[in-house]
VMD Tcl script that draws the C-alpha trace (Angstrom):
set ca {
  {13.43 6.19 -3.56}
  {10.70 7.57 -1.52}
  {10.43 11.37 -0.67}
  {8.75 10.47 2.37}
  {11.33 11.56 5.26}
  {11.11 13.44 8.76}
  {12.76 16.23 6.97}
  {9.64 16.63 4.42}
  {6.49 14.80 5.66}
  {4.05 13.84 3.25}
  {3.92 11.71 0.07}
  {5.37 12.41 -3.13}
  {2.97 11.74 -6.11}
  {5.17 8.73 -7.41}
  {4.60 7.58 -3.94}
  {1.04 7.99 -4.39}
  {0.97 6.05 -7.51}
  {3.13 3.02 -6.12}
  {0.86 2.91 -3.07}
  {-2.62 2.83 -5.96}
  {-0.72 0.39 -7.81}
  {-0.20 -2.17 -4.98}
  {-3.79 -1.71 -3.39}
  {-5.39 -2.60 -6.82}
  {-3.36 -5.34 -7.40}
  {-4.43 -6.73 -3.57}
  {-7.95 -5.88 -4.00}
  {-7.59 -7.99 -7.65}
  {-5.89 -10.99 -6.27}
  {-8.35 -10.68 -3.11}
  {-11.36 -10.09 -5.36}
  {-12.19 -7.03 -3.64}
  {-14.05 -4.34 -4.89}
  {-11.43 -1.10 -4.76}
  {-13.99 1.71 -4.54}
  {-15.76 -0.22 -1.80}
  {-16.37 1.55 1.33}
  {-16.14 -2.18 3.81}
  {-13.92 -2.56 6.41}
  {-11.48 -5.08 4.74}
  {-10.70 -2.42 1.31}
  {-10.52 0.27 4.19}
  {-7.83 -1.45 6.01}
  {-6.27 -2.75 3.28}
  {-5.90 0.75 1.77}
  {-4.40 2.06 5.88}
  {-1.82 -1.36 5.52}
  {-0.52 -0.24 2.25}
  {0.30 3.20 3.40}
  {1.43 2.45 6.66}
  {3.62 -0.31 5.19}
  {4.84 2.64 2.96}
  {5.51 4.83 5.71}
  {7.39 2.06 7.37}
  {10.21 1.10 4.76}
  {8.59 -0.87 2.31}
  {9.49 1.47 -0.22}
  {9.01 -0.35 -3.36}
  {6.31 -2.05 -5.14}
  {7.64 -5.42 -4.77}
  {7.92 -5.54 -1.31}
  {4.76 -4.45 -0.66}
  {3.30 -7.07 -2.54}
  {5.38 -9.34 -0.89}
  {4.06 -8.42 2.60}
  {0.66 -9.25 1.21}
  {1.30 -12.58 0.04}
  {3.33 -13.99 2.65}
  {1.38 -16.01 4.71}
  {0.25 -14.67 8.17}
  {1.56 -16.30 11.27}
}
mol new
graphics top color blue
foreach p $ca { graphics top sphere $p radius 0.5 }
foreach p [lrange $ca 0 end-1] q [lrange $ca 1 end] { graphics top cylinder $p $q radius 0.2 }
display resetview
């Protein structure tokens, strides 16, 4: 379970590791350089954290959110 909640704002190291794994995986799948400062890469990083903060708290959910077709 995520340590992110109203009483304890912030990320636990395991939360950061999870977000990093998802970010790296999506970058790889989209052939993006994760160390790039390109806007697409920055948006991707922000989206990973945003989804995590909004309840996508496991790796499978996060990865699935990037694989679903956009409507």
